[in-house]
PDB file of N, H, CA, C and O in Angstrom:
ATOM      1  N   MET A   1     131.468 221.122 301.129  1.00  0.00           N
ATOM      2  CA  MET A   1     132.171 220.553 302.263  1.00  0.00           C
ATOM      3  C   MET A   1     131.175 219.774 303.103  1.00  0.00           C
ATOM      4  O   MET A   1     130.074 220.247 303.384  1.00  0.00           O
ATOM      5  N   ASP A   2     131.574 218.581 303.496  1.00  0.00           N
ATOM      6  H   ASP A   2     132.468 218.197 303.268  1.00  0.00           H
ATOM      7  CA  ASP A   2     130.661 217.768 304.296  1.00  0.00           C
ATOM      8  C   ASP A   2     130.637 218.254 305.753  1.00  0.00           C
ATOM      9  O   ASP A   2     131.437 219.101 306.149  1.00  0.00           O
ATOM     10  N   ILE A   3     129.731 217.717 306.518  1.00  0.00           N
ATOM     11  H   ILE A   3     129.081 217.028 306.196  1.00  0.00           H
ATOM     12  CA  ILE A   3     129.489 218.195 307.880  1.00  0.00           C
ATOM     13  C   ILE A   3     130.710 218.015 308.770  1.00  0.00           C
ATOM     14  O   ILE A   3     131.078 218.928 309.510  1.00  0.00           O
ATOM     15  N   ILE A   4     131.341 216.847 308.706  1.00  0.00           N
ATOM     16  H   ILE A   4     131.042 216.105 308.105  1.00  0.00           H
ATOM     17  CA  ILE A   4     132.486 216.591 309.584  1.00  0.00           C
ATOM     18  C   ILE A   4     133.647 217.522 309.245  1.00  0.00           C
ATOM     19  O   ILE A   4     134.337 218.002 310.144  1.00  0.00           O
ATOM     20  N   SER A   5     133.866 217.778 307.967  1.00  0.00           N
ATOM     21  H   SER A   5     133.305 217.388 307.237  1.00  0.00           H
ATOM     22  CA  SER A   5     134.937 218.696 307.569  1.00  0.00           C
ATOM     23  C   SER A   5     134.645 220.104 308.069  1.00  0.00           C
ATOM     24  O   SER A   5     135.554 220.817 308.494  1.00  0.00           O
ATOM     25  N   ALA A   6     133.392 220.501 308.020  1.00  0.00           N
ATOM     26  H   ALA A   6     132.653 219.922 307.675  1.00  0.00           H
ATOM     27  CA  ALA A   6     133.002 221.823 308.510  1.00  0.00           C
ATOM     28  C   ALA A   6     133.235 221.931 310.018  1.00  0.00           C
ATOM     29  O   ALA A   6     133.698 222.964 310.501  1.00  0.00           O
ATOM     30  N   GLU A   7     132.920 220.880 310.753  1.00  0.00           N
ATOM     31  H   GLU A   7     132.544 220.040 310.361  1.00  0.00           H
ATOM     32  CA  GLU A   7     133.151 220.868 312.197  1.00  0.00           C
ATOM     33  C   GLU A   7     134.640 220.959 312.506  1.00  0.00           C
ATOM     34  O   GLU A   7     135.057 221.690 313.405  1.00  0.00           O
ATOM     35  N   ILE A   8     135.432 220.211 311.753  1.00  0.00           N
ATOM     36  H   ILE A   8     135.094 219.618 311.022  1.00  0.00           H
ATOM     37  CA  ILE A   8     136.878 220.240 311.946  1.00  0.00           C
ATOM     38  C   ILE A   8     137.403 221.633 311.646  1.00  0.00           C
ATOM     39  O   ILE A   8     138.221 222.162 312.398  1.00  0.00           O
ATOM     40  N   LEU A   9     136.942 222.235 310.552  1.00  0.00           N
ATOM     41  H   LEU A   9     136.278 221.805 309.941  1.00  0.00           H
ATOM     42  CA  LEU A   9     137.397 223.566 310.175  1.00  0.00           C
ATOM     43  C   LEU A   9     137.082 224.595 311.254  1.00  0.00           C
ATOM     44  O   LEU A   9     137.908 225.464 311.534  1.00  0.00           O
ATOM     45  N   LEU A  10     135.919 224.514 311.854  1.00  0.00           N
ATOM     46  H   LEU A  10     135.248 223.809 311.626  1.00  0.00           H
ATOM     47  CA  LEU A  10     135.564 225.452 312.929  1.00  0.00           C
ATOM     48  C   LEU A  10     136.549 225.357 314.091  1.00  0.00           C
ATOM     49  O   LEU A  10     136.997 226.374 314.620  1.00  0.00           O
ATOM     50  N   LEU A  11     136.882 224.127 314.483  1.00  0.00           N
ATOM     51  H   LEU A  11     136.518 223.300 314.054  1.00  0.00           H
ATOM     52  CA  LEU A  11     137.818 223.941 315.582  1.00  0.00           C
ATOM     53  C   LEU A  11     139.230 224.370 315.177  1.00  0.00           C
ATOM     54  O   LEU A  11     139.965 224.934 315.988  1.00  0.00           O
ATOM     55  N   VAL A  12     139.604 224.107 313.937  1.00  0.00           N
ATOM     56  H   VAL A  12     139.007 223.649 313.278  1.00  0.00           H
ATOM     57  CA  VAL A  12     140.915 224.528 313.440  1.00  0.00           C
ATOM     58  C   VAL A  12     141.024 226.054 313.509  1.00  0.00           C
ATOM     59  O   VAL A  12     142.028 226.584 313.986  1.00  0.00           O
ATOM     60  N   LYS A  13     139.999 226.754 313.037  1.00  0.00           N
ATOM     61  H   LYS A  13     139.183 226.323 312.650  1.00  0.00           H
ATOM     62  CA  LYS A  13     140.028 228.222 313.069  1.00  0.00           C
ATOM     63  C   LYS A  13     140.098 228.738 314.510  1.00  0.00           C
ATOM     64  O   LYS A  13     140.790 229.718 314.788  1.00  0.00           O
ATOM     65  N   LYS A  14     139.389 228.086 315.410  1.00  0.00           N
ATOM     66  H   LYS A  14     138.827 227.291 315.185  1.00  0.00           H
ATOM     67  CA  LYS A  14     139.419 228.489 316.815  1.00  0.00           C
ATOM     68  C   LYS A  14     140.834 228.334 317.375  1.00  0.00           C
ATOM     69  O   LYS A  14     141.338 229.223 318.061  1.00  0.00           O
ATOM     70  N   LYS A  15     141.468 227.201 317.078  1.00  0.00           N
ATOM     71  H   LYS A  15     141.059 226.479 316.521  1.00  0.00           H
ATOM     72  CA  LYS A  15     142.824 226.962 317.568  1.00  0.00           C
ATOM     73  C   LYS A  15     143.829 227.915 316.924  1.00  0.00           C
ATOM     74  O   LYS A  15     144.771 228.355 317.582  1.00  0.00           O
ATOM     75  N   MET A  16     143.636 228.236 315.648  1.00  0.00           N
ATOM     76  H   MET A  16     142.871 227.879 315.113  1.00  0.00           H
ATOM     77  CA  MET A  16     144.517 229.196 314.986  1.00  0.00           C
ATOM     78  C   MET A  16     144.465 230.538 315.711  1.00  0.00           C
ATOM     79  O   MET A  16     145.496 231.155 315.976  1.00  0.00           O
ATOM     80  N   ALA A  17     143.247 230.979 316.027  1.00  0.00           N
ATOM     81  H   ALA A  17     142.409 230.478 315.812  1.00  0.00           H
ATOM     82  CA  ALA A  17     143.078 232.266 316.705  1.00  0.00           C
ATOM     83  C   ALA A  17     143.685 232.224 318.107  1.00  0.00           C
ATOM     84  O   ALA A  17     144.358 233.169 318.519  1.00  0.00           O
ATOM     85  N   GLU A  18     143.454 231.147 318.831  1.00  0.00           N
ATOM     86  H   GLU A  18     142.907 230.379 318.496  1.00  0.00           H
ATOM     87  CA  GLU A  18     143.976 231.023 320.190  1.00  0.00           C
ATOM     88  C   GLU A  18     145.498 231.018 320.214  1.00  0.00           C
ATOM     89  O   GLU A  18     146.116 231.598 321.107  1.00  0.00           O
ATOM     90  N   GLN A  19     146.098 230.359 319.222  1.00  0.00           N
ATOM     91  H   GLN A  19     145.596 229.888 318.497  1.00  0.00           H
ATOM     92  CA  GLN A  19     147.553 230.198 319.195  1.00  0.00           C
ATOM     93  C   GLN A  19     148.257 231.285 318.384  1.00  0.00           C
ATOM     94  O   GLN A  19     149.486 231.365 318.385  1.00  0.00           O
ATOM     95  N   GLY A  20     147.488 232.110 317.702  1.00  0.00           N
ATOM     96  H   GLY A  20     146.490 232.044 317.702  1.00  0.00           H
ATOM     97  CA  GLY A  20     148.080 233.132 316.849  1.00  0.00           C
ATOM     98  C   GLY A  20     148.886 232.516 315.718  1.00  0.00           C
ATOM     99  O   GLY A  20     149.903 233.063 315.293  1.00  0.00           O
ATOM    100  N   ALA A  21     148.423 231.383 315.243  1.00  0.00           N
ATOM    101  H   ALA A  21     147.596 230.939 315.588  1.00  0.00           H
ATOM    102  CA  ALA A  21     149.135 230.612 314.220  1.00  0.00           C
ATOM    103  C   ALA A  21     148.430 230.777 312.883  1.00  0.00           C
ATOM    104  O   ALA A  21     147.398 230.153 312.636  1.00  0.00           O
ATOM    105  N   TYR A  22     148.989 231.618 312.025  1.00  0.00           N
ATOM    106  H   TYR A  22     149.827 232.124 312.225  1.00  0.00           H
ATOM    107  CA  TYR A  22     148.306 231.939 310.777  1.00  0.00           C
ATOM    108  C   TYR A  22     149.066 231.517 309.519  1.00  0.00           C
ATOM    109  O   TYR A  22     148.629 231.811 308.406  1.00  0.00           O
ATOM    110  N   ASP A  23     150.204 230.829 309.685  1.00  0.00           N
ATOM    111  H   ASP A  23     150.560 230.590 310.589  1.00  0.00           H
ATOM    112  CA  ASP A  23     150.955 230.394 308.510  1.00  0.00           C
ATOM    113  C   ASP A  23     150.513 228.988 308.093  1.00  0.00           C
ATOM    114  O   ASP A  23     149.843 228.279 308.845  1.00  0.00           O
ATOM    115  N   ARG A  24     150.899 228.615 306.904  1.00  0.00           N
ATOM    116  H   ARG A  24     151.443 229.190 306.293  1.00  0.00           H
ATOM    117  CA  ARG A  24     150.451 227.337 306.324  1.00  0.00           C
ATOM    118  C   ARG A  24     150.927 226.136 307.142  1.00  0.00           C
ATOM    119  O   ARG A  24     150.164 225.194 307.357  1.00  0.00           O
ATOM    120  N   ASN A  25     152.161 226.163 307.591  1.00  0.00           N
ATOM    121  H   ASN A  25     152.780 226.929 307.416  1.00  0.00           H
ATOM    122  CA  ASN A  25     152.691 225.039 308.355  1.00  0.00           C
ATOM    123  C   ASN A  25     151.904 224.840 309.654  1.00  0.00           C
ATOM    124  O   ASN A  25     151.556 223.715 310.010  1.00  0.00           O
ATOM    125  N   SER A  26     151.633 225.928 310.348  1.00  0.00           N
ATOM    126  H   SER A  26     151.916 226.843 310.059  1.00  0.00           H
ATOM    127  CA  SER A  26     150.850 225.851 311.588  1.00  0.00           C
ATOM    128  C   SER A  26     149.452 225.331 311.315  1.00  0.00           C
ATOM    129  O   SER A  26     148.927 224.513 312.069  1.00  0.00           O
ATOM    130  N   TYR A  27     148.854 225.805 310.240  1.00  0.00           N
ATOM    131  H   TYR A  27     149.281 226.470 309.627  1.00  0.00           H
ATOM    132  CA  TYR A  27     147.516 225.353 309.853  1.00  0.00           C
ATOM    133  C   TYR A  27     147.508 223.840 309.642  1.00  0.00           C
ATOM    134  O   TYR A  27     146.627 223.142 310.143  1.00  0.00           O
ATOM    135  N   ASP A  28     148.493 223.340 308.899  1.00  0.00           N
ATOM    136  H   ASP A  28     149.209 223.907 308.492  1.00  0.00           H
ATOM    137  CA  ASP A  28     148.559 221.899 308.635  1.00  0.00           C
ATOM    138  C   ASP A  28     148.734 221.096 309.919  1.00  0.00           C
ATOM    139  O   ASP A  28     148.131 220.035 310.080  1.00  0.00           O
ATOM    140  N   LEU A  29     149.555 221.600 310.827  1.00  0.00           N
ATOM    141  H   LEU A  29     150.045 222.462 310.697  1.00  0.00           H
ATOM    142  CA  LEU A  29     149.754 220.911 312.105  1.00  0.00           C
ATOM    143  C   LEU A  29     148.470 220.901 312.934  1.00  0.00           C
ATOM    144  O   LEU A  29     148.124 219.896 313.554  1.00  0.00           O
ATOM    145  N   ILE A  30     147.778 222.029 312.934  1.00  0.00           N
ATOM    146  H   ILE A  30     148.059 222.845 312.431  1.00  0.00           H
ATOM    147  CA  ILE A  30     146.519 222.101 313.685  1.00  0.00           C
ATOM    148  C   ILE A  30     145.477 221.180 313.069  1.00  0.00           C
ATOM    149  O   ILE A  30     144.715 220.544 313.797  1.00  0.00           O
ATOM    150  N   VAL A  31     145.427 221.095 311.748  1.00  0.00           N
ATOM    151  H   VAL A  31     146.045 221.612 311.157  1.00  0.00           H
ATOM    152  CA  VAL A  31     144.492 220.175 311.090  1.00  0.00           C
ATOM    153  C   VAL A  31     144.766 218.752 311.555  1.00  0.00           C
ATOM    154  O   VAL A  31     143.834 218.023 311.892  1.00  0.00           O
ATOM    155  N   GLU A  32     146.028 218.351 311.577  1.00  0.00           N
ATOM    156  H   GLU A  32     146.786 218.943 311.303  1.00  0.00           H
ATOM    157  CA  GLU A  32     146.396 217.005 312.033  1.00  0.00           C
ATOM    158  C   GLU A  32     145.968 216.785 313.481  1.00  0.00           C
ATOM    159  O   GLU A  32     145.420 215.738 313.827  1.00  0.00           O
ATOM    160  N   GLU A  33     146.223 217.777 314.313  1.00  0.00           N
ATOM    161  H   GLU A  33     146.668 218.628 314.032  1.00  0.00           H
ATOM    162  CA  GLU A  33     145.871 217.703 315.725  1.00  0.00           C
ATOM    163  C   GLU A  33     144.356 217.540 315.910  1.00  0.00           C
ATOM    164  O   GLU A  33     143.903 216.719 316.707  1.00  0.00           O
ATOM    165  N   VAL A  34     143.593 218.321 315.174  1.00  0.00           N
ATOM    166  H   VAL A  34     143.961 218.989 314.526  1.00  0.00           H
ATOM    167  CA  VAL A  34     142.136 218.277 315.304  1.00  0.00           C
ATOM    168  C   VAL A  34     141.588 216.951 314.750  1.00  0.00           C
ATOM    169  O   VAL A  34     140.654 216.385 315.319  1.00  0.00           O
ATOM    170  N   ILE A  35     142.151 216.466 313.672  1.00  0.00           N
ATOM    171  H   ILE A  35     142.910 216.925 313.211  1.00  0.00           H
ATOM    172  CA  ILE A  35     141.719 215.169 313.133  1.00  0.00           C
ATOM    173  C   ILE A  35     141.989 214.064 314.156  1.00  0.00           C
ATOM    174  O   ILE A  35     141.145 213.193 314.366  1.00  0.00           O
ATOM    175  N   ASP A  36     143.157 214.098 314.789  1.00  0.00           N
ATOM    176  H   ASP A  36     143.843 214.806 314.618  1.00  0.00           H
ATOM    177  CA  ASP A  36     143.457 213.111 315.832  1.00  0.00           C
ATOM    178  C   ASP A  36     142.467 213.218 316.987  1.00  0.00           C
ATOM    179  O   ASP A  36     142.024 212.206 317.529  1.00  0.00           O
ATOM    180  N   TYR A  37     142.124 214.443 317.358  1.00  0.00           N
ATOM    181  H   TYR A  37     142.484 215.265 316.918  1.00  0.00           H
ATOM    182  CA  TYR A  37     141.147 214.666 318.422  1.00  0.00           C
ATOM    183  C   TYR A  37     139.792 214.069 318.045  1.00  0.00           C
ATOM    184  O   TYR A  37     139.149 213.419 318.869  1.00  0.00           O
ATOM    185  N   PHE A  38     139.364 214.286 316.817  1.00  0.00           N
ATOM    186  H   PHE A  38     139.887 214.813 316.148  1.00  0.00           H
ATOM    187  CA  PHE A  38     138.082 213.750 316.362  1.00  0.00           C
ATOM    188  C   PHE A  38     138.110 212.225 316.342  1.00  0.00           C
ATOM    189  O   PHE A  38     137.092 211.589 316.616  1.00  0.00           O
ATOM    190  N   LYS A  39     139.246 211.635 316.027  1.00  0.00           N
ATOM    191  H   LYS A  39     140.073 212.152 315.805  1.00  0.00           H
ATOM    192  CA  LYS A  39     139.379 210.172 316.070  1.00  0.00           C
ATOM    193  C   LYS A  39     139.246 209.672 317.506  1.00  0.00           C
ATOM    194  O   LYS A  39     138.533 208.704 317.770  1.00  0.00           O
ATOM    195  N   GLU A  40     139.933 210.336 318.424  1.00  0.00           N
ATOM    196  H   GLU A  40     140.512 211.122 318.210  1.00  0.00           H
ATOM    197  CA  GLU A  40     139.873 209.945 319.836  1.00  0.00           C
ATOM    198  C   GLU A  40     138.450 210.012 320.368  1.00  0.00           C
ATOM    199  O   GLU A  40     138.042 209.170 321.167  1.00  0.00           O
ATOM    200  N   LYS A  41     137.702 210.999 319.932  1.00  0.00           N
ATOM    201  H   LYS A  41     138.033 211.683 319.282  1.00  0.00           H
ATOM    202  CA  LYS A  41     136.329 211.186 320.396  1.00  0.00           C
ATOM    203  C   LYS A  41     135.326 210.305 319.645  1.00  0.00           C
ATOM    204  O   LYS A  41     134.142 210.283 319.982  1.00  0.00           O
ATOM    205  N   GLY A  42     135.800 209.585 318.632  1.00  0.00           N
ATOM    206  H   GLY A  42     136.761 209.604 318.358  1.00  0.00           H
ATOM    207  CA  GLY A  42     134.921 208.704 317.882  1.00  0.00           C
ATOM    208  C   GLY A  42     134.108 209.394 316.805  1.00  0.00           C
ATOM    209  O   GLY A  42     133.212 208.787 316.218  1.00  0.00           O
ATOM    210  N   LYS A  43     134.410 210.658 316.537  1.00  0.00           N
ATOM    211  H   LYS A  43     135.137 211.151 317.013  1.00  0.00           H
ATOM    212  CA  LYS A  43     133.686 211.380 315.487  1.00  0.00           C
ATOM    213  C   LYS A  43     134.212 211.008 314.106  1.00  0.00           C
ATOM    214  O   LYS A  43     133.503 211.151 313.109  1.00  0.00           O
ATOM    215  N   LEU A  44     135.456 210.530 314.044  1.00  0.00           N
ATOM    216  H   LEU A  44     136.032 210.413 314.854  1.00  0.00           H
ATOM    217  CA  LEU A  44     136.053 210.015 312.810  1.00  0.00           C
ATOM    218  C   LEU A  44     136.449 208.572 313.058  1.00  0.00           C
ATOM    219  O   LEU A  44     136.963 208.228 314.122  1.00  0.00           O
ATOM    220  N   THR A  45     136.207 207.742 312.075  1.00  0.00           N
ATOM    221  H   THR A  45     135.790 208.021 311.210  1.00  0.00           H
ATOM    222  CA  THR A  45     136.574 206.333 312.180  1.00  0.00           C
ATOM    223  C   THR A  45     137.449 205.952 310.990  1.00  0.00           C
ATOM    224  O   THR A  45     137.688 206.768 310.101  1.00  0.00           O
ATOM    225  N   ASP A  46     137.916 204.726 310.980  1.00  0.00           N
ATOM    226  H   ASP A  46     137.722 204.063 311.703  1.00  0.00           H
ATOM    227  CA  ASP A  46     138.718 204.227 309.862  1.00  0.00           C
ATOM    228  C   ASP A  46     137.910 204.200 308.569  1.00  0.00           C
ATOM    229  O   ASP A  46     138.481 204.191 307.478  1.00  0.00           O
ATOM    230  N   GLU A  47     136.599 204.185 308.687  1.00  0.00           N
ATOM    231  H   GLU A  47     136.135 204.192 309.573  1.00  0.00           H
ATOM    232  CA  GLU A  47     135.736 204.156 307.507  1.00  0.00           C
ATOM    233  C   GLU A  47     135.639 205.526 306.831  1.00  0.00           C
ATOM    234  O   GLU A  47     135.273 205.611 305.659  1.00  0.00           O
ATOM    235  N   ASP A  48     135.962 206.591 307.555  1.00  0.00           N
ATOM    236  H   ASP A  48     136.260 206.522 308.507  1.00  0.00           H
ATOM    237  CA  ASP A  48     135.941 207.924 306.968  1.00  0.00           C
ATOM    238  C   ASP A  48     137.149 208.098 306.061  1.00  0.00           C
ATOM    239  O   ASP A  48     138.222 207.560 306.332  1.00  0.00           O
ATOM    240  N   ASN A  49     136.971 208.844 304.996  1.00  0.00           N
ATOM    241  H   ASN A  49     136.099 209.281 304.775  1.00  0.00           H
ATOM    242  CA  ASN A  49     138.050 209.093 304.045  1.00  0.00           C
ATOM    243  C   ASN A  49     138.881 210.268 304.562  1.00  0.00           C
ATOM    244  O   ASN A  49     138.635 211.425 304.219  1.00  0.00           O
ATOM    245  N   GLU A  50     139.859 209.944 305.386  1.00  0.00           N
ATOM    246  H   GLU A  50     140.059 209.005 305.665  1.00  0.00           H
ATOM    247  CA  GLU A  50     140.664 210.972 306.039  1.00  0.00           C
ATOM    248  C   GLU A  50     141.429 211.825 305.029  1.00  0.00           C
ATOM    249  O   GLU A  50     141.551 213.037 305.210  1.00  0.00           O
ATOM    250  N   GLN A  51     141.939 211.212 303.981  1.00  0.00           N
ATOM    251  H   GLN A  51     141.840 210.227 303.834  1.00  0.00           H
ATOM    252  CA  GLN A  51     142.695 211.972 302.986  1.00  0.00           C
ATOM    253  C   GLN A  51     141.798 212.980 302.280  1.00  0.00           C
ATOM    254  O   GLN A  51     142.222 214.104 302.009  1.00  0.00           O
ATOM    255  N   PHE A  52     140.567 212.590 301.980  1.00  0.00           N
ATOM    256  H   PHE A  52     140.223 211.677 302.200  1.00  0.00           H
ATOM    257  CA  PHE A  52     139.619 213.506 301.354  1.00  0.00           C
ATOM    258  C   PHE A  52     139.346 214.701 302.272  1.00  0.00           C
ATOM    259  O   PHE A  52     139.285 215.841 301.810  1.00  0.00           O
ATOM    260  N   ILE A  53     139.185 214.441 303.555  1.00  0.00           N
ATOM    261  H   ILE A  53     139.235 213.515 303.930  1.00  0.00           H
ATOM    262  CA  ILE A  53     138.939 215.507 304.530  1.00  0.00           C
ATOM    263  C   ILE A  53     140.143 216.444 304.581  1.00  0.00           C
ATOM    264  O   ILE A  53     139.982 217.665 304.582  1.00  0.00           O
ATOM    265  N   LYS A  54     141.351 215.874 304.625  1.00  0.00           N
ATOM    266  H   LYS A  54     141.482 214.882 304.625  1.00  0.00           H
ATOM    267  CA  LYS A  54     142.567 216.691 304.651  1.00  0.00           C
ATOM    268  C   LYS A  54     142.674 217.539 303.387  1.00  0.00           C
ATOM    269  O   LYS A  54     143.056 218.708 303.447  1.00  0.00           O
ATOM    270  N   ASP A  55     142.337 216.951 302.256  1.00  0.00           N
ATOM    271  H   ASP A  55     142.027 216.002 302.208  1.00  0.00           H
ATOM    272  CA  ASP A  55     142.391 217.701 300.992  1.00  0.00           C
ATOM    273  C   ASP A  55     141.405 218.861 301.003  1.00  0.00           C
ATOM    274  O   ASP A  55     141.732 219.962 300.558  1.00  0.00           O
ATOM    275  N   GLN A  56     140.200 218.618 301.508  1.00  0.00           N
ATOM    276  H   GLN A  56     139.934 217.724 301.869  1.00  0.00           H
ATOM    277  CA  GLN A  56     139.204 219.693 301.605  1.00  0.00           C
ATOM    278  C   GLN A  56     139.720 220.819 302.492  1.00  0.00           C
ATOM    279  O   GLN A  56     139.614 221.996 302.146  1.00  0.00           O
ATOM    280  N   LEU A  57     140.278 220.445 303.636  1.00  0.00           N
ATOM    281  H   LEU A  57     140.365 219.490 303.917  1.00  0.00           H
ATOM    282  CA  LEU A  57     140.770 221.440 304.578  1.00  0.00           C
ATOM    283  C   LEU A  57     141.980 222.189 304.027  1.00  0.00           C
ATOM    284  O   LEU A  57     142.142 223.381 304.288  1.00  0.00           O
ATOM    285  N   ALA A  58     142.824 221.503 303.272  1.00  0.00           N
ATOM    286  H   ALA A  58     142.692 220.535 303.060  1.00  0.00           H
ATOM    287  CA  ALA A  58     143.984 222.161 302.662  1.00  0.00           C
ATOM    288  C   ALA A  58     143.526 223.272 301.716  1.00  0.00           C
ATOM    289  O   ALA A  58     144.142 224.336 301.650  1.00  0.00           O
ATOM    290  N   GLU A  59     142.460 223.017 300.997  1.00  0.00           N
ATOM    291  H   GLU A  59     141.960 222.153 301.051  1.00  0.00           H
ATOM    292  CA  GLU A  59     141.916 224.014 300.077  1.00  0.00           C
ATOM    293  C   GLU A  59     141.299 225.202 300.809  1.00  0.00           C
ATOM    294  O   GLU A  59     141.106 226.262 300.213  1.00  0.00           O
ATOM    295  N   MET A  60     140.993 225.038 302.075  1.00  0.00           N
ATOM    296  H   MET A  60     141.150 224.177 302.558  1.00  0.00           H
ATOM    297  CA  MET A  60     140.328 226.086 302.850  1.00  0.00           C
ATOM    298  C   MET A  60     141.297 226.980 303.617  1.00  0.00           C
ATOM    299  O   MET A  60     140.861 227.878 304.337  1.00  0.00           O
ATOM    300  N   PHE A  61     142.599 226.754 303.478  1.00  0.00           N
ATOM    301  H   PHE A  61     142.953 226.024 302.893  1.00  0.00           H
ATOM    302  CA  PHE A  61     143.571 227.524 304.260  1.00  0.00           C
ATOM    303  C   PHE A  61     143.420 229.030 304.055  1.00  0.00           C
ATOM    304  O   PHE A  61     143.279 229.773 305.026  1.00  0.00           O
ATOM    305  N   GLU A  62     143.447 229.477 302.831  1.00  0.00           N
ATOM    306  H   GLU A  62     143.562 228.873 302.042  1.00  0.00           H
ATOM    307  CA  GLU A  62     143.377 230.915 302.563  1.00  0.00           C
ATOM    308  C   GLU A  62     142.089 231.526 303.102  1.00  0.00           C
ATOM    309  O   GLU A  62     142.103 232.607 303.691  1.00  0.00           O
ATOM    310  N   ALA A  63     140.983 230.830 302.899  1.00  0.00           N
ATOM    311  H   ALA A  63     140.971 229.952 302.421  1.00  0.00           H
ATOM    312  CA  ALA A  63     139.693 231.326 303.393  1.00  0.00           C
ATOM    313  C   ALA A  63     139.692 231.399 304.923  1.00  0.00           C
ATOM    314  O   ALA A  63     139.191 232.362 305.503  1.00  0.00           O
ATOM    315  N   ALA A  64     140.254 230.380 305.569  1.00  0.00           N
ATOM    316  H   ALA A  64     140.661 229.598 305.098  1.00  0.00           H
ATOM    317  CA  ALA A  64     140.310 230.366 307.037  1.00  0.00           C
ATOM    318  C   ALA A  64     141.176 231.502 307.540  1.00  0.00           C
ATOM    319  O   ALA A  64     140.799 232.203 308.479  1.00  0.00           O
ATOM    320  N   LYS A  65     142.333 231.691 306.926  1.00  0.00           N
ATOM    321  H   LYS A  65     142.639 231.121 306.163  1.00  0.00           H
ATOM    322  CA  LYS A  65     143.248 232.760 307.327  1.00  0.00           C
ATOM    323  C   LYS A  65     142.605 234.130 307.127  1.00  0.00           C
ATOM    324  O   LYS A  65     142.690 234.995 307.998  1.00  0.00           O
ATOM    325  N   ASN A  66     141.968 234.321 305.987  1.00  0.00           N
ATOM    326  H   ASN A  66     141.899 233.618 305.279  1.00  0.00           H
ATOM    327  CA  ASN A  66     141.319 235.602 305.694  1.00  0.00           C
ATOM    328  C   ASN A  66     140.143 235.856 306.620  1.00  0.00           C
ATOM    329  O   ASN A  66     139.909 236.990 307.037  1.00  0.00           O
ATOM    330  N   ASN A  67     139.400 234.799 306.942  1.00  0.00           N
ATOM    331  H   ASN A  67     139.590 233.877 306.603  1.00  0.00           H
ATOM    332  CA  ASN A  67     138.268 234.914 307.847  1.00  0.00           C
ATOM    333  C   ASN A  67     138.730 235.374 309.222  1.00  0.00           C
ATOM    334  O   ASN A  67     138.078 236.208 309.850  1.00  0.00           O
ATOM    335  N   LEU A  68     139.846 234.838 309.691  1.00  0.00           N
ATOM    336  H   LEU A  68     140.376 234.160 309.181  1.00  0.00           H
ATOM    337  CA  LEU A  68     140.371 235.228 310.998  1.00  0.00           C
ATOM    338  C   LEU A  68     140.881 236.663 310.976  1.00  0.00           C
ATOM    339  O   LEU A  68     140.765 237.381 311.970  1.00  0.00           O
ATOM    340  N   ALA A  69     141.433 237.073 309.871  1.00  0.00           N
ATOM    341  H   ALA A  69     141.527 236.490 309.064  1.00  0.00           H
ATOM    342  CA  ALA A  69     141.937 238.448 309.754  1.00  0.00           C
ATOM    343  C   ALA A  69     140.801 239.460 309.811  1.00  0.00           C
ATOM    344  O   ALA A  69     140.974 240.584 310.281  1.00  0.00           O
ATOM    345  N   ASP A  70     139.625 239.037 309.320  1.00  0.00           N
ATOM    346  H   ASP A  70     139.485 238.124 308.938  1.00  0.00           H
ATOM    347  CA  ASP A  70     138.463 239.915 309.305  1.00  0.00           C
ATOM    348  C   ASP A  70     137.813 240.063 310.687  1.00  0.00           C
ATOM    349  O   ASP A  70     137.085 241.022 310.943  1.00  0.00           O
ATOM    350  N   GLU A  71     138.088 239.104 311.567  1.00  0.00           N
ATOM    351  H   GLU A  71     138.679 238.325 311.360  1.00  0.00           H
ATOM    352  CA  GLU A  71     137.429 239.119 312.888  1.00  0.00           C
ATOM    353  C   GLU A  71     138.107 240.037 313.861  1.00  0.00           C
ATOM    354  O   GLU A  71     137.670 240.154 315.006  1.00  0.00           O
TER     355      GLU A  71
END
């Protein structure tokens, strides 16, 4: 996983915990929200492969959910 995807995942997990949102649909919505936030802040640009980042994060759902359950 590249650095930006890892940063996004950390924020996604934080938001999941704050919102108590542990299902797949909520995860996908939070991923979209965090990606938009990173775009607004200039951390993601049109040159970044957004679909690749989303695909990486989609594969991390189970790990993220399990990680939160362990905390």
